[in-house]
C-alpha positions in Angstrom: -3.2 19.8 -32.5 0.4 18.7 -32.1 3.0 17.4 -34.5 4.4 13.9 -34.0 7.4 12.2 -35.5 7.3 8.4 -36.3 10.5 6.7 -37.2 10.4 3.3 -38.9 13.4 1.2 -37.7 12.5 -2.4 -38.3 14.7 -3.3 -41.3 17.2 -6.2 -41.2 19.8 -4.6 -43.5 20.8 -7.8 -45.2 22.3 -6.0 -48.2 24.9 -4.5 -45.9 26.3 -7.8 -44.6 28.9 -8.2 -43.2 28.8 -4.7 -41.6 25.1 -5.2 -40.8 24.2 -8.3 -38.7 21.0 -9.6 -37.3 21.5 -7.8 -34.0 23.1 -4.7 -35.5 21.4 -3.8 -38.7 21.9 -0.9 -41.1 19.9 1.7 -39.2 22.3 1.4 -36.2 25.5 1.7 -38.4 27.5 5.0 -38.7 27.8 4.8 -42.4 27.9 8.5 -43.1 29.5 10.8 -40.4 29.6 10.5 -36.7 26.1 9.3 -35.8 24.2 6.2 -36.6 21.6 6.5 -39.4 18.7 6.4 -37.0 20.3 9.2 -34.9 20.8 11.3 -38.0 17.1 10.8 -38.9 16.1 12.1 -35.5 18.6 15.0 -35.5 17.6 16.4 -38.8 14.1 17.1 -37.7 14.8 18.0 -34.1 14.2 21.8 -34.7 10.6 20.9 -35.8 9.5 18.1 -33.4 10.9 17.4 -30.0 11.7 14.1 -28.3 8.5 14.0 -26.3 6.5 13.9 -29.6 8.7 11.2 -31.2 7.8 7.5 -31.6 9.9 4.7 -33.0 8.5 1.4 -34.4 11.2 -1.3 -34.5 11.7 -5.0 -34.0 11.4 -6.3 -30.5 15.1 -7.3 -30.6 16.1 -3.7 -31.4 14.3 -1.8 -28.7 17.5 -1.6 -26.6 19.5 -0.4 -29.5 16.9 2.3 -30.2 17.1 3.4 -26.6 20.9 3.6 -26.8 20.8 5.6 -30.0 17.9 7.9 -29.1 18.2 8.2 -25.3 15.9 11.3 -25.1 12.9 9.5 -26.7 10.6 8.2 -24.0 10.9 4.4 -23.6 7.2 4.0 -23.7 7.2 5.5 -27.2 9.5 2.8 -28.6 7.2 0.1 -30.0 8.8 -3.3 -30.5 7.1 -5.6 -33.0 7.3 -9.3 -32.3 7.5 -10.0 -36.0 7.8 -7.7 -39.1 4.7 -7.1 -41.1 5.9 -4.3 -43.4 5.1 -0.6 -43.1 1.3 -0.4 -43.1 0.9 -2.2 -39.7 3.9 -0.4 -38.3 2.5 3.1 -39.1 -0.9 2.0 -38.0 0.3 1.0 -34.6 2.0 4.3 -34.1 -1.1 6.2 -35.3 -3.4 4.4 -32.9 -0.9 5.0 -30.1 -0.7 8.8 -30.9 -4.4 9.1 -31.2 -4.9 8.0 -27.6 -3.0 11.2 -26.6 -3.7 13.6 -29.4 -6.5 12.6 -31.8 -6.2 15.9 -33.6 -2.4 15.6 -34.2 -0.5 15.3 -37.4 2.2 12.7 -38.1 5.5 12.9 -40.0 6.7 9.3 -40.9 10.4 8.8 -41.8 12.5 5.7 -42.5 15.4 5.4 -40.2 18.2 4.7 -42.7 18.2 7.4 -45.4 20.8 10.0 -46.3 19.6 13.6 -46.8 22.4 16.1 -47.6 20.3 19.3 -47.9 18.8 19.2 -44.4 17.7 22.8 -44.3 15.7 22.4 -47.5 14.2 19.2 -46.2 13.0 20.9 -43.1 11.4 23.6 -45.2 9.5 20.9 -47.2 8.5 19.1 -44.0 7.0 22.4 -42.8 5.0 22.6 -46.1 3.7 19.1 -45.7 2.7 19.4 -42.1 1.1 22.8 -42.6 -0.9 21.5 -45.5 -2.1 18.4 -43.5 -3.1 20.7 -40.7 -4.9 23.2 -42.9 -6.8 21.0 -45.3 -6.1 17.3 -44.6 -4.9 14.8 -47.2 -1.9 12.6 -47.5 1.5 14.0 -48.4 4.6 12.2 -49.6 8.0 13.5 -50.5 8.9 12.8 -54.1 12.6 12.9 -54.9 13.5 14.8 -58.1 15.1 12.0 -60.1 18.7 12.4 -61.3 18.7 9.3 -63.5 16.6 6.4 -64.7 16.7 4.3 -61.6 15.0 0.9 -61.8 15.4 0.1 -58.1 12.9 2.7 -56.9 9.2 3.2 -57.0 7.9 6.3 -58.8 5.1 8.8 -58.3 3.3 10.5 -61.1 1.6 13.9 -60.7 -1.5 14.9 -62.6 -0.7 18.6 -63.2 -2.7 20.0 -60.4 -0.9 22.2 -57.8 -2.0 23.3 -54.4 -1.1 27.0 -54.9 -1.7 28.0 -51.3 1.5 26.2 -50.3 4.3 27.6 -52.3 5.4 25.6 -55.4 3.6 22.5 -54.3 2.2 20.0 -53.3 1.2 18.3 -56.5 -1.8 16.0 -56.8 -0.7 12.4 -57.3 -2.1 10.5 -60.3 -0.6 7.1 -59.5 2.2 5.1 -57.9 4.4 2.9 -60.1 6.5 0.0 -58.8 10.1 -0.5 -59.9 10.0 0.0 -63.7 12.2 -1.6 -66.4 15.0 0.5 -67.7 13.2 1.8 -70.9 10.1 2.8 -69.0 12.2 4.5 -66.3 14.1 6.5 -68.9 10.8 7.7 -70.5 9.3 8.6 -67.1 12.4 10.7 -66.0 12.5 12.4 -69.4 8.8 13.5 -69.1 9.4 15.5 -65.9 6.1 14.2 -64.4 7.6 11.6 -62.1 9.4 11.5 -58.8 11.1 8.7 -56.8 9.0 7.5 -54.0 11.0 8.2 -50.8 8.8 6.4 -48.3 8.3 9.6 -46.2 4.8 10.8 -45.4 2.8 13.4 -43.5 -1.0 13.3 -42.6 -3.5 13.8 -39.9 -3.6 11.0 -37.4 -7.3 10.4 -37.5 -7.4 10.7 -41.3 -4.8 7.9 -41.6 -6.7 5.8 -39.1 -9.9 6.2 -41.0 -8.1 5.0 -44.2 -6.8 2.0 -42.4 -10.2 1.2 -41.1 -11.6 1.4 -44.7 -8.9 -0.3 -46.6 -7.1 -2.6 -44.1 -9.8 -3.3 -41.5 -7.9 -6.3 -40.1 -4.9 -4.1 -39.4 -7.1 -1.4 -37.8 -8.8 -3.9 -35.5 -5.5 -5.5 -34.6 -3.8 -2.2 -33.8 -6.8 -0.9 -31.8 -6.7 -4.1 -29.8 -2.9 -3.8 -29.1 -3.2 -0.2 -27.9 -6.1 -1.2 -25.7 -4.5 -4.4 -24.4 -0.7 -4.6 -24.9 -0.9 -8.3 -23.7 -2.6 -9.1 -27.1 0.5 -8.0 -29.1 1.8 -11.5 -29.9 -1.5 -12.9 -30.9 -2.5 -9.9 -33.0 0.8 -9.7 -35.0 0.7 -13.4 -35.7 -2.5 -12.8 -37.7 -1.7 -9.5 -39.4 -1.1 -9.3 -43.2 2.3 -8.2 -44.4 1.6 -5.1 -46.6 3.3 -1.8 -47.3 1.6 1.5 -46.6 2.0 2.3 -50.4 0.0 -0.7 -51.5 -2.4 -0.8 -48.5 -3.2 2.9 -48.2 -1.5 5.5 -50.4 -2.5 3.8 -53.7 -6.2 3.8 -52.6 -6.9 7.1 -50.9 -8.0 10.0 -53.0 -6.4 13.1 -51.6 -2.8 12.2 -52.1 -0.1 14.8 -52.9 3.6 14.7 -53.7 6.0 17.4 -52.6 9.0 17.7 -55.1 12.1 17.3 -53.0 15.5 18.1 -54.3 17.3 17.4 -51.0 20.3 15.3 -51.8 18.4 12.1 -50.9 19.7 8.5 -51.1 18.2 5.5 -49.4 21.8 4.1 -49.3 20.3 0.7 -49.9 23.5 -1.1 -51.0 27.3 -0.8 -50.8 27.3 0.7 -54.3 25.0 3.4 -53.1 27.2 4.1 -50.1 30.2 4.2 -52.5 28.7 7.1 -54.3 29.1 9.3 -51.3 32.6 8.5 -50.3 35.4 10.8 -51.4 37.6 9.4 -54.1 41.2 9.9 -55.3 42.4 10.6 -58.8 42.1 6.9 -59.7 38.5 6.9 -58.4 39.4 4.7 -55.4 37.6 5.3 -52.1 38.2 4.0 -48.6 36.5 4.1 -45.2 39.0 2.6 -42.9 42.7 1.7 -43.7 43.3 0.7 -47.4 46.3 0.8 -49.7 45.9 1.1 -53.5 48.6 0.2 -56.0 47.7 0.5 -59.7 44.0 0.1 -58.7 41.0 1.9 -60.2 37.4 2.4 -59.1 37.8 0.3 -56.0 35.8 1.0 -52.8 37.3 -0.4 -49.6 35.3 -0.4 -46.3 37.1 -1.9 -43.4 36.2 -2.2 -39.7 39.7 -3.1 -38.7 42.2 -4.9 -41.0 44.2 -3.1 -43.6 43.0 -3.9 -47.0 45.5 -3.7 -49.9 44.8 -3.7 -53.7 47.2 -4.3 -56.5 46.3 -4.1 -60.2 42.5 -4.5 -59.8 39.6 -2.3 -60.7 35.8 -2.0 -60.3 35.5 -3.7 -57.0 33.8 -3.2 -53.6 35.5 -4.9 -50.7 34.1 -4.9 -47.2 36.2 -6.3 -44.3 35.2 -7.0 -40.7 36.9 -8.9 -37.9 35.3 -12.2 -39.1 34.2 -11.8 -42.7 35.2 -10.3 -46.0 32.8 -9.5 -48.9 34.1 -8.9 -52.4 31.7 -7.9 -55.1 31.3 -6.2 -58.4 29.5 -2.8 -57.9 26.7 -3.8 -60.3 25.9 -6.9 -58.2 25.4 -5.1 -54.9 21.7 -6.0 -54.7 22.7 -9.6 -54.5 24.4 -9.5 -51.1 21.1 -10.9 -49.7 22.0 -14.2 -51.6 25.1 -14.5 -49.4 23.0 -14.0 -46.3 20.6 -16.7 -47.5 23.4 -19.1 -48.3 24.8 -18.6 -44.8 21.4 -19.3 -43.3 21.0 -22.5 -45.4 24.5 -23.5 -44.3 23.6 -22.9 -40.6 26.4 -20.4 -40.2 24.3 -18.4 -37.7 27.4 -17.1 -35.9 28.2 -15.0 -39.1 24.7 -13.5 -39.2 
């Protein structure tokens, strides 16, 4: 029984335009530190799982970029989807591929574009999850200890039961809750029974495959066919449903556990989220790249080249690249996708 890492790297990163483009999305950006986000994802678990036991599921257009960012991962273990079908088919493809080599293995599934500041603590919790999956089976997810009532995340509620054999957790899951309204989010956080859903999982390969066969038989049949006959890839993906692993599997299986994770996590889903992690001066201004602030307050400047100067303004995020400038209010960061959509409708493909 070996341990396998599966990195999900198929996102388009539209909320990070203009830094993120169709052929260079968020997971390949160096938003925090020296390495790209996908490289950081791989590096933080390198002490636990080696490159030979690492798989990446990405878009077909991004296979080359994955190879550049993760040169030690075998090229045959980088799976390029012809079209995105959300996380359930992606994880299922990896699971069926792993099962051909190691049907008794366990899998750790990680998104490619998250920030984790307490990496030592994260590795400790990964060890808990993998050890529990090996010893007793079940499905394990990492629940982020909430710091505020966030309406942009899904939540996980635990039912009070603890697996005492594995330290202070895992906790049995009662239910998953999609992005709640503000009042409900505040009540859930105040109760202490809820965690943010991080989208990170651990489980036995065969147990996951059995769940896919039970709850998503079309996906199971399709992925089995692709692994048996790679030439069927296009035809299979064209027929697959688009469904998340949360909706398709995790909300339906019985033995689901959440591991409370106070690990300095952020999905860095928007420029406002990124701004939270940039160092600020006395006027709460932050810059990545060259910026000048004169009587400015709470301004975040991100520049890939040009100098950006601010005079007498406040509460802004400005992103500048060689061919585009984005100016937004921090509380509208989720709406950057509307700009991308407008550019698509205007047929400005050269800016995408």
